[in-house]
mmCIF file of the C-alpha atoms, coordinates in Angstrom:
data_MODEL
# 
_entry.id   MODEL 
# 
loop_
_atom_site.group_PDB 
_atom_site.id 
_atom_site.type_symbol 
_atom_site.label_atom_id 
_atom_site.label_alt_id 
_atom_site.label_comp_id 
_atom_site.label_asym_id 
_atom_site.label_entity_id 
_atom_site.label_seq_id 
_atom_site.pdbx_PDB_ins_code 
_atom_site.Cartn_x 
_atom_site.Cartn_y 
_atom_site.Cartn_z 
_atom_site.occupancy 
_atom_site.B_iso_or_equiv 
_atom_site.pdbx_formal_charge 
_atom_site.auth_seq_id 
_atom_site.auth_comp_id 
_atom_site.auth_asym_id 
_atom_site.auth_atom_id 
_atom_site.pdbx_PDB_model_num 
ATOM 1   C CA . UNK A 1 1   ? 1.358  3.404   10.280  1.00 0.00 ? 1   UNK A CA 1 
ATOM 2   C CA . UNK A 1 2   ? 0.524  -0.272  10.465  1.00 0.00 ? 2   UNK A CA 1 
ATOM 3   C CA . UNK A 1 3   ? 2.358  -2.801  12.542  1.00 0.00 ? 3   UNK A CA 1 
ATOM 4   C CA . UNK A 1 4   ? 5.310  -4.573  10.999  1.00 0.00 ? 4   UNK A CA 1 
ATOM 5   C CA . UNK A 1 5   ? 4.641  -7.287  8.452   1.00 0.00 ? 5   UNK A CA 1 
ATOM 6   C CA . UNK A 1 6   ? 6.626  -10.180 7.073   1.00 0.00 ? 6   UNK A CA 1 
ATOM 7   C CA . UNK A 1 7   ? 7.524  -11.752 10.390  1.00 0.00 ? 7   UNK A CA 1 
ATOM 8   C CA . UNK A 1 8   ? 8.260  -8.430  12.060  1.00 0.00 ? 8   UNK A CA 1 
ATOM 9   C CA . UNK A 1 9   ? 10.459 -7.095  9.262   1.00 0.00 ? 9   UNK A CA 1 
ATOM 10  C CA . UNK A 1 10  ? 10.406 -3.497  8.055   1.00 0.00 ? 10  UNK A CA 1 
ATOM 11  C CA . UNK A 1 11  ? 10.381 -3.577  4.260   1.00 0.00 ? 11  UNK A CA 1 
ATOM 12  C CA . UNK A 1 12  ? 12.743 -0.996  2.773   1.00 0.00 ? 12  UNK A CA 1 
ATOM 13  C CA . UNK A 1 13  ? 13.793 0.041   -0.737  1.00 0.00 ? 13  UNK A CA 1 
ATOM 14  C CA . UNK A 1 14  ? 16.687 2.359   -1.597  1.00 0.00 ? 14  UNK A CA 1 
ATOM 15  C CA . UNK A 1 15  ? 17.515 4.539   -4.586  1.00 0.00 ? 15  UNK A CA 1 
ATOM 16  C CA . UNK A 1 16  ? 20.473 6.706   -5.603  1.00 0.00 ? 16  UNK A CA 1 
ATOM 17  C CA . UNK A 1 17  ? 22.276 7.318   -8.870  1.00 0.00 ? 17  UNK A CA 1 
ATOM 18  C CA . UNK A 1 18  ? 25.681 6.682   -7.290  1.00 0.00 ? 18  UNK A CA 1 
ATOM 19  C CA . UNK A 1 19  ? 26.700 3.017   -7.161  1.00 0.00 ? 19  UNK A CA 1 
ATOM 20  C CA . UNK A 1 20  ? 29.049 3.754   -4.265  1.00 0.00 ? 20  UNK A CA 1 
ATOM 21  C CA . UNK A 1 21  ? 26.418 5.523   -2.191  1.00 0.00 ? 21  UNK A CA 1 
ATOM 22  C CA . UNK A 1 22  ? 23.881 2.837   -3.101  1.00 0.00 ? 22  UNK A CA 1 
ATOM 23  C CA . UNK A 1 23  ? 26.217 0.189   -1.719  1.00 0.00 ? 23  UNK A CA 1 
ATOM 24  C CA . UNK A 1 24  ? 26.525 2.257   1.454   1.00 0.00 ? 24  UNK A CA 1 
ATOM 25  C CA . UNK A 1 25  ? 22.764 2.434   1.905   1.00 0.00 ? 25  UNK A CA 1 
ATOM 26  C CA . UNK A 1 26  ? 22.436 -1.289  1.291   1.00 0.00 ? 26  UNK A CA 1 
ATOM 27  C CA . UNK A 1 27  ? 25.057 -1.949  3.976   1.00 0.00 ? 27  UNK A CA 1 
ATOM 28  C CA . UNK A 1 28  ? 23.252 0.279   6.490   1.00 0.00 ? 28  UNK A CA 1 
ATOM 29  C CA . UNK A 1 29  ? 19.906 -1.396  5.850   1.00 0.00 ? 29  UNK A CA 1 
ATOM 30  C CA . UNK A 1 30  ? 21.332 -4.918  6.005   1.00 0.00 ? 30  UNK A CA 1 
ATOM 31  C CA . UNK A 1 31  ? 23.036 -4.130  9.312   1.00 0.00 ? 31  UNK A CA 1 
ATOM 32  C CA . UNK A 1 32  ? 19.680 -4.381  11.109  1.00 0.00 ? 32  UNK A CA 1 
ATOM 33  C CA . UNK A 1 33  ? 18.109 -7.851  11.489  1.00 0.00 ? 33  UNK A CA 1 
ATOM 34  C CA . UNK A 1 34  ? 14.578 -6.380  11.528  1.00 0.00 ? 34  UNK A CA 1 
ATOM 35  C CA . UNK A 1 35  ? 15.070 -4.656  8.153   1.00 0.00 ? 35  UNK A CA 1 
ATOM 36  C CA . UNK A 1 36  ? 14.465 -6.340  4.825   1.00 0.00 ? 36  UNK A CA 1 
ATOM 37  C CA . UNK A 1 37  ? 15.985 -4.746  1.726   1.00 0.00 ? 37  UNK A CA 1 
ATOM 38  C CA . UNK A 1 38  ? 13.251 -5.207  -0.871  1.00 0.00 ? 38  UNK A CA 1 
ATOM 39  C CA . UNK A 1 39  ? 15.031 -3.428  -3.721  1.00 0.00 ? 39  UNK A CA 1 
ATOM 40  C CA . UNK A 1 40  ? 17.920 -1.109  -4.563  1.00 0.00 ? 40  UNK A CA 1 
ATOM 41  C CA . UNK A 1 41  ? 17.860 1.129   -7.633  1.00 0.00 ? 41  UNK A CA 1 
ATOM 42  C CA . UNK A 1 42  ? 19.790 3.759   -9.528  1.00 0.00 ? 42  UNK A CA 1 
ATOM 43  C CA . UNK A 1 43  ? 16.689 5.493   -10.869 1.00 0.00 ? 43  UNK A CA 1 
ATOM 44  C CA . UNK A 1 44  ? 13.442 6.654   -9.274  1.00 0.00 ? 44  UNK A CA 1 
ATOM 45  C CA . UNK A 1 45  ? 11.476 5.295   -12.235 1.00 0.00 ? 45  UNK A CA 1 
ATOM 46  C CA . UNK A 1 46  ? 12.487 1.743   -11.304 1.00 0.00 ? 46  UNK A CA 1 
ATOM 47  C CA . UNK A 1 47  ? 11.658 2.454   -7.675  1.00 0.00 ? 47  UNK A CA 1 
ATOM 48  C CA . UNK A 1 48  ? 8.190  3.648   -8.658  1.00 0.00 ? 48  UNK A CA 1 
ATOM 49  C CA . UNK A 1 49  ? 7.654  0.412   -10.542 1.00 0.00 ? 49  UNK A CA 1 
ATOM 50  C CA . UNK A 1 50  ? 8.542  -1.625  -7.424  1.00 0.00 ? 50  UNK A CA 1 
ATOM 51  C CA . UNK A 1 51  ? 6.358  0.575   -5.218  1.00 0.00 ? 51  UNK A CA 1 
ATOM 52  C CA . UNK A 1 52  ? 3.353  -0.146  -7.427  1.00 0.00 ? 52  UNK A CA 1 
ATOM 53  C CA . UNK A 1 53  ? 3.928  -3.893  -7.176  1.00 0.00 ? 53  UNK A CA 1 
ATOM 54  C CA . UNK A 1 54  ? 5.091  -4.298  -3.582  1.00 0.00 ? 54  UNK A CA 1 
ATOM 55  C CA . UNK A 1 55  ? 4.112  -3.227  -0.092  1.00 0.00 ? 55  UNK A CA 1 
ATOM 56  C CA . UNK A 1 56  ? 6.930  -1.053  1.210   1.00 0.00 ? 56  UNK A CA 1 
ATOM 57  C CA . UNK A 1 57  ? 7.235  0.471   4.668   1.00 0.00 ? 57  UNK A CA 1 
ATOM 58  C CA . UNK A 1 58  ? 10.108 2.903   4.073   1.00 0.00 ? 58  UNK A CA 1 
ATOM 59  C CA . UNK A 1 59  ? 11.918 4.233   1.009   1.00 0.00 ? 59  UNK A CA 1 
ATOM 60  C CA . UNK A 1 60  ? 15.407 5.713   1.371   1.00 0.00 ? 60  UNK A CA 1 
ATOM 61  C CA . UNK A 1 61  ? 16.451 8.103   -1.401  1.00 0.00 ? 61  UNK A CA 1 
ATOM 62  C CA . UNK A 1 62  ? 19.873 9.754   -1.754  1.00 0.00 ? 62  UNK A CA 1 
ATOM 63  C CA . UNK A 1 63  ? 19.563 12.577  -4.269  1.00 0.00 ? 63  UNK A CA 1 
ATOM 64  C CA . UNK A 1 64  ? 19.823 16.302  -4.885  1.00 0.00 ? 64  UNK A CA 1 
ATOM 65  C CA . UNK A 1 65  ? 17.427 15.989  -7.823  1.00 0.00 ? 65  UNK A CA 1 
ATOM 66  C CA . UNK A 1 66  ? 14.117 16.277  -5.995  1.00 0.00 ? 66  UNK A CA 1 
ATOM 67  C CA . UNK A 1 67  ? 11.900 17.525  -8.833  1.00 0.00 ? 67  UNK A CA 1 
ATOM 68  C CA . UNK A 1 68  ? 10.188 14.147  -9.291  1.00 0.00 ? 68  UNK A CA 1 
ATOM 69  C CA . UNK A 1 69  ? 9.447  13.958  -5.568  1.00 0.00 ? 69  UNK A CA 1 
ATOM 70  C CA . UNK A 1 70  ? 7.863  17.405  -5.666  1.00 0.00 ? 70  UNK A CA 1 
ATOM 71  C CA . UNK A 1 71  ? 5.721  16.602  -8.685  1.00 0.00 ? 71  UNK A CA 1 
ATOM 72  C CA . UNK A 1 72  ? 4.306  13.226  -7.659  1.00 0.00 ? 72  UNK A CA 1 
ATOM 73  C CA . UNK A 1 73  ? 4.499  11.162  -4.451  1.00 0.00 ? 73  UNK A CA 1 
ATOM 74  C CA . UNK A 1 74  ? 6.196  7.799   -5.018  1.00 0.00 ? 74  UNK A CA 1 
ATOM 75  C CA . UNK A 1 75  ? 4.060  5.605   -2.793  1.00 0.00 ? 75  UNK A CA 1 
ATOM 76  C CA . UNK A 1 76  ? 2.282  5.349   0.527   1.00 0.00 ? 76  UNK A CA 1 
ATOM 77  C CA . UNK A 1 77  ? 5.567  4.323   2.143   1.00 0.00 ? 77  UNK A CA 1 
ATOM 78  C CA . UNK A 1 78  ? 7.358  6.843   4.373   1.00 0.00 ? 78  UNK A CA 1 
ATOM 79  C CA . UNK A 1 79  ? 10.304 8.433   2.601   1.00 0.00 ? 79  UNK A CA 1 
ATOM 80  C CA . UNK A 1 80  ? 13.721 9.168   4.086   1.00 0.00 ? 80  UNK A CA 1 
ATOM 81  C CA . UNK A 1 81  ? 15.591 11.674  1.910   1.00 0.00 ? 81  UNK A CA 1 
ATOM 82  C CA . UNK A 1 82  ? 19.331 12.309  2.018   1.00 0.00 ? 82  UNK A CA 1 
ATOM 83  C CA . UNK A 1 83  ? 19.956 15.517  0.113   1.00 0.00 ? 83  UNK A CA 1 
ATOM 84  C CA . UNK A 1 84  ? 21.869 18.747  -0.128  1.00 0.00 ? 84  UNK A CA 1 
ATOM 85  C CA . UNK A 1 85  ? 18.662 20.662  -0.805  1.00 0.00 ? 85  UNK A CA 1 
ATOM 86  C CA . UNK A 1 86  ? 17.850 22.830  2.189   1.00 0.00 ? 86  UNK A CA 1 
ATOM 87  C CA . UNK A 1 87  ? 15.636 25.765  1.215   1.00 0.00 ? 87  UNK A CA 1 
ATOM 88  C CA . UNK A 1 88  ? 12.486 26.095  3.288   1.00 0.00 ? 88  UNK A CA 1 
ATOM 89  C CA . UNK A 1 89  ? 10.086 26.105  0.316   1.00 0.00 ? 89  UNK A CA 1 
ATOM 90  C CA . UNK A 1 90  ? 11.396 22.769  -0.983  1.00 0.00 ? 90  UNK A CA 1 
ATOM 91  C CA . UNK A 1 91  ? 11.436 21.229  2.492   1.00 0.00 ? 91  UNK A CA 1 
ATOM 92  C CA . UNK A 1 92  ? 7.798  22.209  3.063   1.00 0.00 ? 92  UNK A CA 1 
ATOM 93  C CA . UNK A 1 93  ? 6.707  20.746  -0.277  1.00 0.00 ? 93  UNK A CA 1 
ATOM 94  C CA . UNK A 1 94  ? 8.672  17.545  0.326   1.00 0.00 ? 94  UNK A CA 1 
ATOM 95  C CA . UNK A 1 95  ? 6.989  17.043  3.699   1.00 0.00 ? 95  UNK A CA 1 
ATOM 96  C CA . UNK A 1 96  ? 3.595  17.479  2.055   1.00 0.00 ? 96  UNK A CA 1 
ATOM 97  C CA . UNK A 1 97  ? 4.510  14.834  -0.536  1.00 0.00 ? 97  UNK A CA 1 
ATOM 98  C CA . UNK A 1 98  ? 5.225  12.011  1.881   1.00 0.00 ? 98  UNK A CA 1 
ATOM 99  C CA . UNK A 1 99  ? 8.848  12.678  2.838   1.00 0.00 ? 99  UNK A CA 1 
ATOM 100 C CA . UNK A 1 100 ? 9.154  12.058  6.576   1.00 0.00 ? 100 UNK A CA 1 
ATOM 101 C CA . UNK A 1 101 ? 12.861 12.523  7.205   1.00 0.00 ? 101 UNK A CA 1 
ATOM 102 C CA . UNK A 1 102 ? 15.277 14.924  5.512   1.00 0.00 ? 102 UNK A CA 1 
ATOM 103 C CA . UNK A 1 103 ? 18.965 14.603  6.325   1.00 0.00 ? 103 UNK A CA 1 
ATOM 104 C CA . UNK A 1 104 ? 22.274 15.728  4.901   1.00 0.00 ? 104 UNK A CA 1 
ATOM 105 C CA . UNK A 1 105 ? 23.809 13.409  2.320   1.00 0.00 ? 105 UNK A CA 1 
ATOM 106 C CA . UNK A 1 106 ? 26.814 13.210  4.660   1.00 0.00 ? 106 UNK A CA 1 
ATOM 107 C CA . UNK A 1 107 ? 24.788 11.807  7.562   1.00 0.00 ? 107 UNK A CA 1 
ATOM 108 C CA . UNK A 1 108 ? 26.432 8.916   9.382   1.00 0.00 ? 108 UNK A CA 1 
ATOM 109 C CA . UNK A 1 109 ? 24.880 5.406   9.506   1.00 0.00 ? 109 UNK A CA 1 
ATOM 110 C CA . UNK A 1 110 ? 23.377 5.884   12.972  1.00 0.00 ? 110 UNK A CA 1 
ATOM 111 C CA . UNK A 1 111 ? 21.564 9.032   11.813  1.00 0.00 ? 111 UNK A CA 1 
ATOM 112 C CA . UNK A 1 112 ? 20.193 7.195   8.776   1.00 0.00 ? 112 UNK A CA 1 
ATOM 113 C CA . UNK A 1 113 ? 18.994 4.329   10.974  1.00 0.00 ? 113 UNK A CA 1 
ATOM 114 C CA . UNK A 1 114 ? 17.293 6.754   13.370  1.00 0.00 ? 114 UNK A CA 1 
ATOM 115 C CA . UNK A 1 115 ? 15.581 8.427   10.416  1.00 0.00 ? 115 UNK A CA 1 
ATOM 116 C CA . UNK A 1 116 ? 14.300 5.094   9.099   1.00 0.00 ? 116 UNK A CA 1 
ATOM 117 C CA . UNK A 1 117 ? 12.874 4.107   12.493  1.00 0.00 ? 117 UNK A CA 1 
ATOM 118 C CA . UNK A 1 118 ? 11.335 7.560   12.990  1.00 0.00 ? 118 UNK A CA 1 
ATOM 119 C CA . UNK A 1 119 ? 9.749  7.595   9.535   1.00 0.00 ? 119 UNK A CA 1 
ATOM 120 C CA . UNK A 1 120 ? 8.389  4.081   10.002  1.00 0.00 ? 120 UNK A CA 1 
ATOM 121 C CA . UNK A 1 121 ? 6.827  5.069   13.322  1.00 0.00 ? 121 UNK A CA 1 
ATOM 122 C CA . UNK A 1 122 ? 5.084  8.060   11.762  1.00 0.00 ? 122 UNK A CA 1 
ATOM 123 C CA . UNK A 1 123 ? 7.425  10.753  13.066  1.00 0.00 ? 123 UNK A CA 1 
ATOM 124 C CA . UNK A 1 124 ? 9.054  13.596  11.127  1.00 0.00 ? 124 UNK A CA 1 
ATOM 125 C CA . UNK A 1 125 ? 12.806 13.982  11.497  1.00 0.00 ? 125 UNK A CA 1 
ATOM 126 C CA . UNK A 1 126 ? 14.824 16.898  10.094  1.00 0.00 ? 126 UNK A CA 1 
ATOM 127 C CA . UNK A 1 127 ? 18.504 17.706  10.314  1.00 0.00 ? 127 UNK A CA 1 
ATOM 128 C CA . UNK A 1 128 ? 19.295 20.800  12.389  1.00 0.00 ? 128 UNK A CA 1 
ATOM 129 C CA . UNK A 1 129 ? 20.044 22.980  9.311   1.00 0.00 ? 129 UNK A CA 1 
ATOM 130 C CA . UNK A 1 130 ? 16.750 21.973  7.690   1.00 0.00 ? 130 UNK A CA 1 
ATOM 131 C CA . UNK A 1 131 ? 14.783 22.642  10.867  1.00 0.00 ? 131 UNK A CA 1 
ATOM 132 C CA . UNK A 1 132 ? 16.484 26.022  11.224  1.00 0.00 ? 132 UNK A CA 1 
ATOM 133 C CA . UNK A 1 133 ? 15.655 26.810  7.598   1.00 0.00 ? 133 UNK A CA 1 
ATOM 134 C CA . UNK A 1 134 ? 11.963 26.247  8.272   1.00 0.00 ? 134 UNK A CA 1 
ATOM 135 C CA . UNK A 1 135 ? 12.106 28.170  11.554  1.00 0.00 ? 135 UNK A CA 1 
ATOM 136 C CA . UNK A 1 136 ? 13.709 31.149  9.814   1.00 0.00 ? 136 UNK A CA 1 
ATOM 137 C CA . UNK A 1 137 ? 10.736 31.378  7.460   1.00 0.00 ? 137 UNK A CA 1 
ATOM 138 C CA . UNK A 1 138 ? 7.835  30.450  9.723   1.00 0.00 ? 138 UNK A CA 1 
ATOM 139 C CA . UNK A 1 139 ? 9.157  31.040  13.227  1.00 0.00 ? 139 UNK A CA 1 
ATOM 140 C CA . UNK A 1 140 ? 8.264  34.747  13.383  1.00 0.00 ? 140 UNK A CA 1 
ATOM 141 C CA . UNK A 1 141 ? 4.765  34.419  11.952  1.00 0.00 ? 141 UNK A CA 1 
ATOM 142 C CA . UNK A 1 142 ? 1.999  35.334  14.447  1.00 0.00 ? 142 UNK A CA 1 
ATOM 143 C CA . UNK A 1 143 ? 0.145  32.331  15.798  1.00 0.00 ? 143 UNK A CA 1 
ATOM 144 C CA . UNK A 1 144 ? -3.612 32.087  16.009  1.00 0.00 ? 144 UNK A CA 1 
ATOM 145 C CA . UNK A 1 145 ? -5.150 32.102  19.459  1.00 0.00 ? 145 UNK A CA 1 
ATOM 146 C CA . UNK A 1 146 ? -4.917 28.620  20.936  1.00 0.00 ? 146 UNK A CA 1 
ATOM 147 C CA . UNK A 1 147 ? -2.184 27.541  18.501  1.00 0.00 ? 147 UNK A CA 1 
ATOM 148 C CA . UNK A 1 148 ? 0.775  28.686  20.546  1.00 0.00 ? 148 UNK A CA 1 
ATOM 149 C CA . UNK A 1 149 ? 3.727  26.367  20.712  1.00 0.00 ? 149 UNK A CA 1 
ATOM 150 C CA . UNK A 1 150 ? 3.453  24.363  23.887  1.00 0.00 ? 150 UNK A CA 1 
ATOM 151 C CA . UNK A 1 151 ? 6.045  22.542  25.889  1.00 0.00 ? 151 UNK A CA 1 
ATOM 152 C CA . UNK A 1 152 ? 3.351  20.437  27.512  1.00 0.00 ? 152 UNK A CA 1 
ATOM 153 C CA . UNK A 1 153 ? 3.784  16.681  27.602  1.00 0.00 ? 153 UNK A CA 1 
ATOM 154 C CA . UNK A 1 154 ? 1.847  14.974  24.779  1.00 0.00 ? 154 UNK A CA 1 
ATOM 155 C CA . UNK A 1 155 ? -0.558 12.067  25.327  1.00 0.00 ? 155 UNK A CA 1 
ATOM 156 C CA . UNK A 1 156 ? 1.979  9.565   23.961  1.00 0.00 ? 156 UNK A CA 1 
ATOM 157 C CA . UNK A 1 157 ? 4.750  11.042  26.125  1.00 0.00 ? 157 UNK A CA 1 
ATOM 158 C CA . UNK A 1 158 ? 2.451  10.744  29.139  1.00 0.00 ? 158 UNK A CA 1 
ATOM 159 C CA . UNK A 1 159 ? 1.983  7.050   28.333  1.00 0.00 ? 159 UNK A CA 1 
ATOM 160 C CA . UNK A 1 160 ? 5.756  6.589   28.158  1.00 0.00 ? 160 UNK A CA 1 
ATOM 161 C CA . UNK A 1 161 ? 6.283  8.550   31.391  1.00 0.00 ? 161 UNK A CA 1 
ATOM 162 C CA . UNK A 1 162 ? 3.763  6.395   33.262  1.00 0.00 ? 162 UNK A CA 1 
ATOM 163 C CA . UNK A 1 163 ? 5.485  3.249   32.004  1.00 0.00 ? 163 UNK A CA 1 
ATOM 164 C CA . UNK A 1 164 ? 8.789  4.653   33.248  1.00 0.00 ? 164 UNK A CA 1 
ATOM 165 C CA . UNK A 1 165 ? 7.121  5.082   36.623  1.00 0.00 ? 165 UNK A CA 1 
ATOM 166 C CA . UNK A 1 166 ? 6.234  1.373   36.483  1.00 0.00 ? 166 UNK A CA 1 
ATOM 167 C CA . UNK A 1 167 ? 9.902  0.581   36.007  1.00 0.00 ? 167 UNK A CA 1 
ATOM 168 C CA . UNK A 1 168 ? 9.543  -0.655  32.441  1.00 0.00 ? 168 UNK A CA 1 
ATOM 169 C CA . UNK A 1 169 ? 12.587 -0.697  30.147  1.00 0.00 ? 169 UNK A CA 1 
ATOM 170 C CA . UNK A 1 170 ? 12.674 0.699   26.590  1.00 0.00 ? 170 UNK A CA 1 
ATOM 171 C CA . UNK A 1 171 ? 12.111 -2.671  24.931  1.00 0.00 ? 171 UNK A CA 1 
ATOM 172 C CA . UNK A 1 172 ? 9.012  -3.370  27.011  1.00 0.00 ? 172 UNK A CA 1 
ATOM 173 C CA . UNK A 1 173 ? 7.610  0.114   26.336  1.00 0.00 ? 173 UNK A CA 1 
ATOM 174 C CA . UNK A 1 174 ? 8.222  -0.297  22.605  1.00 0.00 ? 174 UNK A CA 1 
ATOM 175 C CA . UNK A 1 175 ? 6.396  -3.654  22.528  1.00 0.00 ? 175 UNK A CA 1 
ATOM 176 C CA . UNK A 1 176 ? 3.420  -2.361  24.495  1.00 0.00 ? 176 UNK A CA 1 
ATOM 177 C CA . UNK A 1 177 ? 3.008  0.742   22.310  1.00 0.00 ? 177 UNK A CA 1 
ATOM 178 C CA . UNK A 1 178 ? 3.841  -0.959  19.012  1.00 0.00 ? 178 UNK A CA 1 
ATOM 179 C CA . UNK A 1 179 ? 6.736  1.382   18.214  1.00 0.00 ? 179 UNK A CA 1 
ATOM 180 C CA . UNK A 1 180 ? 10.503 0.978   17.866  1.00 0.00 ? 180 UNK A CA 1 
ATOM 181 C CA . UNK A 1 181 ? 13.000 1.370   20.700  1.00 0.00 ? 181 UNK A CA 1 
ATOM 182 C CA . UNK A 1 182 ? 14.509 4.299   18.780  1.00 0.00 ? 182 UNK A CA 1 
ATOM 183 C CA . UNK A 1 183 ? 11.155 6.068   18.977  1.00 0.00 ? 183 UNK A CA 1 
ATOM 184 C CA . UNK A 1 184 ? 10.905 5.328   22.697  1.00 0.00 ? 184 UNK A CA 1 
ATOM 185 C CA . UNK A 1 185 ? 14.297 7.010   23.118  1.00 0.00 ? 185 UNK A CA 1 
ATOM 186 C CA . UNK A 1 186 ? 12.998 10.056  21.215  1.00 0.00 ? 186 UNK A CA 1 
ATOM 187 C CA . UNK A 1 187 ? 9.992  10.284  23.526  1.00 0.00 ? 187 UNK A CA 1 
ATOM 188 C CA . UNK A 1 188 ? 12.097 9.924   26.670  1.00 0.00 ? 188 UNK A CA 1 
ATOM 189 C CA . UNK A 1 189 ? 14.532 12.586  25.483  1.00 0.00 ? 189 UNK A CA 1 
ATOM 190 C CA . UNK A 1 190 ? 11.598 14.936  24.820  1.00 0.00 ? 190 UNK A CA 1 
ATOM 191 C CA . UNK A 1 191 ? 10.102 14.177  28.237  1.00 0.00 ? 191 UNK A CA 1 
ATOM 192 C CA . UNK A 1 192 ? 13.371 14.947  30.018  1.00 0.00 ? 192 UNK A CA 1 
ATOM 193 C CA . UNK A 1 193 ? 13.759 18.214  28.112  1.00 0.00 ? 193 UNK A CA 1 
ATOM 194 C CA . UNK A 1 194 ? 10.187 19.378  28.709  1.00 0.00 ? 194 UNK A CA 1 
ATOM 195 C CA . UNK A 1 195 ? 10.282 18.537  32.422  1.00 0.00 ? 195 UNK A CA 1 
ATOM 196 C CA . UNK A 1 196 ? 13.796 19.880  32.882  1.00 0.00 ? 196 UNK A CA 1 
ATOM 197 C CA . UNK A 1 197 ? 14.931 16.520  34.239  1.00 0.00 ? 197 UNK A CA 1 
ATOM 198 C CA . UNK A 1 198 ? 18.339 14.912  33.863  1.00 0.00 ? 198 UNK A CA 1 
ATOM 199 C CA . UNK A 1 199 ? 17.361 11.319  34.694  1.00 0.00 ? 199 UNK A CA 1 
ATOM 200 C CA . UNK A 1 200 ? 14.350 9.044   34.327  1.00 0.00 ? 200 UNK A CA 1 
ATOM 201 C CA . UNK A 1 201 ? 13.881 8.954   38.089  1.00 0.00 ? 201 UNK A CA 1 
ATOM 202 C CA . UNK A 1 202 ? 13.807 12.744  38.255  1.00 0.00 ? 202 UNK A CA 1 
ATOM 203 C CA . UNK A 1 203 ? 11.329 12.827  35.357  1.00 0.00 ? 203 UNK A CA 1 
ATOM 204 C CA . UNK A 1 204 ? 9.024  10.421  37.195  1.00 0.00 ? 204 UNK A CA 1 
ATOM 205 C CA . UNK A 1 205 ? 9.251  12.518  40.372  1.00 0.00 ? 205 UNK A CA 1 
ATOM 206 C CA . UNK A 1 206 ? 8.416  15.699  38.470  1.00 0.00 ? 206 UNK A CA 1 
ATOM 207 C CA . UNK A 1 207 ? 5.637  13.875  36.621  1.00 0.00 ? 207 UNK A CA 1 
ATOM 208 C CA . UNK A 1 208 ? 4.038  12.903  39.928  1.00 0.00 ? 208 UNK A CA 1 
ATOM 209 C CA . UNK A 1 209 ? 4.291  16.481  41.186  1.00 0.00 ? 209 UNK A CA 1 
ATOM 210 C CA . UNK A 1 210 ? 2.584  17.786  38.021  1.00 0.00 ? 210 UNK A CA 1 
ATOM 211 C CA . UNK A 1 211 ? -0.186 15.226  38.264  1.00 0.00 ? 211 UNK A CA 1 
ATOM 212 C CA . UNK A 1 212 ? 0.878  13.406  35.103  1.00 0.00 ? 212 UNK A CA 1 
ATOM 213 C CA . UNK A 1 213 ? 1.324  10.146  36.990  1.00 0.00 ? 213 UNK A CA 1 
ATOM 214 C CA . UNK A 1 214 ? -1.543 8.950   39.211  1.00 0.00 ? 214 UNK A CA 1 
ATOM 215 C CA . UNK A 1 215 ? -0.543 7.813   42.683  1.00 0.00 ? 215 UNK A CA 1 
# 
């Protein structure tokens, strides 16, 4: 996804039929100085109209009525969906139609913020129940040769790990890679888990031992 526009602001629109929940989403979005609330709607039709006229980075939708999302993508913007829908078939179709984060409608503000940052940075974020729903359907399917799930460090994680070795802090890493600090935290958490490390220092040490960090 492209770098932030509008003076560094992430342009966001929200939609939900409930006025109360809409006010909640507006409050969450306005809580972050780097977010700009471009529009807030009670109907997806109005949101589609805005999406055709404006450049949006992220769209946050709170709804259990996902039929319209399954039929036609709203825009090129990444979509964060808060919903009670959790069957694997619907989740798969939603992901194919531009939805990048699927959370429970009862998610707390911090979870919604993390989903917005993740979606903006091109990541996919699912709640645990949704991820388990997909795993229950696809997890036991045989994998093709060479497509086995790997716990190897990715290229981007290697970049982050090497910057950790240089002593760089999250903010510096985020600026150098053009991603958010939330995304940096995701990468570091994944690195620690894959290396079996409990601290950044231990991760760097293990990275050196595995040849991930040149010395």
